[in-house]
C-alpha positions as CSV (number, residue, x, y, z in Angstrom):
1,M,-141.4,158.8,-43.7
2,R,-139.5,160.2,-46.7
3,A,-141.6,162.7,-48.7
4,R,-143.1,161.7,-52.0
5,Q,-141.4,163.0,-55.1
6,E,-144.3,165.3,-55.9
7,I,-143.7,167.1,-52.5
8,V,-140.0,167.4,-53.2
9,D,-140.8,168.8,-56.6
10,L,-143.2,171.3,-55.2
11,L,-140.6,172.6,-52.7
12,T,-138.0,172.7,-55.4
13,E,-140.3,174.7,-57.7
14,Y,-141.3,177.1,-54.9
15,Y,-137.7,177.8,-54.0
16,A,-136.7,178.3,-57.7
17,E,-139.5,180.9,-57.9
18,M,-138.3,182.5,-54.6
19,E,-134.8,182.8,-56.1
20,T,-136.2,185.1,-58.8
21,N,-137.0,187.5,-55.9
22,D,-140.4,188.2,-57.6
23,P,-143.2,188.0,-55.0
24,H,-145.8,187.4,-57.8
25,R,-143.9,184.2,-58.7
26,Y,-143.3,182.7,-55.3
27,G,-146.6,184.1,-53.9
28,K,-148.7,181.8,-56.1
29,Y,-147.7,179.0,-53.7
30,F,-149.3,180.8,-50.7
31,A,-152.9,180.0,-49.7
32,D,-155.1,183.1,-49.1
33,D,-155.2,182.3,-45.3
34,I,-151.5,181.2,-44.9
35,T,-149.9,181.5,-41.6
36,L,-146.2,182.3,-41.6
37,T,-143.9,182.0,-38.5
38,F,-140.2,182.8,-38.5
39,A,-139.4,181.6,-35.0
40,P,-139.2,183.4,-32.6
41,A,-141.2,186.2,-34.4
42,P,-145.0,186.5,-34.1
43,T,-147.1,184.6,-36.6
44,I,-148.2,186.5,-39.7
45,T,-151.6,185.6,-41.1
46,G,-152.8,186.1,-44.7
47,R,-151.3,185.9,-48.1
48,D,-150.7,189.7,-48.4
49,A,-149.1,190.0,-45.0
50,A,-146.8,187.0,-45.7
51,L,-145.8,188.4,-49.1
52,T,-145.0,191.8,-47.5
53,A,-142.8,190.1,-44.9
54,M,-141.1,187.9,-47.4
55,S,-140.5,190.6,-50.0
56,G,-139.2,192.9,-47.3
57,L,-136.5,190.5,-46.3
58,L,-135.7,189.3,-49.8
59,G,-135.6,192.9,-51.0
60,R,-132.5,193.4,-49.0
61,V,-130.5,190.8,-50.9
62,Q,-129.8,189.9,-54.6
63,S,-131.3,186.4,-54.2
64,L,-131.8,183.5,-51.9
65,H,-131.1,179.9,-53.1
66,H,-132.2,176.8,-51.2
67,D,-130.8,173.3,-51.3
68,L,-133.1,170.7,-49.8
69,V,-131.1,168.4,-47.5
70,N,-133.8,166.0,-46.2
71,V,-137.5,166.0,-46.7
72,W,-140.1,164.1,-44.6
73,E,-143.8,163.9,-45.0
74,E,-146.4,163.2,-42.3
75,D,-150.2,162.9,-42.4
76,E,-152.5,165.7,-43.3
77,G,-150.0,167.5,-45.6
78,V,-147.3,168.2,-43.0
79,V,-143.9,168.4,-44.5
80,I,-140.7,168.7,-42.4
81,F,-137.4,169.5,-44.1
82,E,-133.8,170.6,-43.7
83,S,-132.4,173.1,-46.1
84,L,-129.3,175.1,-46.7
85,G,-130.1,178.7,-47.7
86,V,-127.5,180.6,-49.6
87,W,-128.1,184.4,-49.4
88,H,-126.5,186.3,-52.2
89,L,-125.9,190.0,-51.3
90,H,-125.9,192.9,-53.7
91,D,-122.2,193.5,-53.1
92,G,-121.2,190.0,-54.3
93,R,-120.8,188.4,-50.9
94,S,-122.8,185.4,-49.8
95,V,-123.6,183.5,-46.6
96,S,-124.9,180.0,-46.2
97,I,-127.4,179.2,-43.4
98,K,-129.0,175.9,-42.3
99,A,-132.7,175.8,-41.5
100,C,-135.4,173.4,-40.5
101,S,-139.0,174.1,-41.6
102,V,-142.4,172.7,-41.2
103,F,-144.9,173.4,-44.0
104,T,-148.5,172.3,-44.4
105,V,-149.6,171.7,-48.0
106,E,-153.2,171.6,-49.2
107,K,-154.0,171.2,-52.9
108,G,-150.5,172.4,-53.9
109,K,-150.6,175.6,-51.7
110,F,-148.9,176.3,-48.5
111,T,-151.4,177.0,-45.7
112,D,-148.8,177.2,-42.9
113,Q,-145.0,177.8,-42.9
114,R,-142.9,177.5,-39.8
115,I,-139.3,178.4,-40.4
116,Y,-136.7,177.7,-37.7
117,V,-133.5,179.5,-38.7
118,D,-130.9,181.8,-37.1
119,N,-130.3,184.5,-39.8
120,S,-128.0,186.5,-37.6
121,P,-125.0,185.9,-39.8
122,L,-127.0,187.4,-42.7
123,F,-128.0,190.4,-40.6
124,V,-124.4,191.0,-39.5
125,L,-123.4,191.3,-43.2
126,L,-126.4,193.4,-44.1
127,D,-125.8,195.8,-41.2
128,E,-122.1,196.0,-41.6
129,P,-120.9,199.5,-42.5
130,V,-119.2,199.8,-45.9
131,A,-116.1,201.3,-44.3
132,A,-115.6,198.1,-42.2
133,R,-115.6,196.0,-45.3
134,Q,-112.8,198.0,-46.9
135,S,-110.5,197.6,-43.9
């Protein structure tokens, strides 16, 4: 079933905070015992570990913007959604990547995030030598 507006609003607010690239702002949405899985990587457990992982990745870019495409809500706080992430790099370039995620929400906090995305186009740009860009 389509998600309730309050769930869409929660995701929208969370991603707006994430776009600031400030872990204190987007971290307030994480439960203390959150589990975070970027498939196919191993699951990370705990708010501090999740913030370290997220800030490590986000620290490599200027910002990350998300557009929600479709959002569905199941029982027991499970939210499934499609998004389009636009990664803005420090050199002015950007890359758009589609993703599908499954989050569990309890009392306005994320207790589980499972993010299914292929970020290889981002990593190609991040790892590309400066000389190759000037050719």
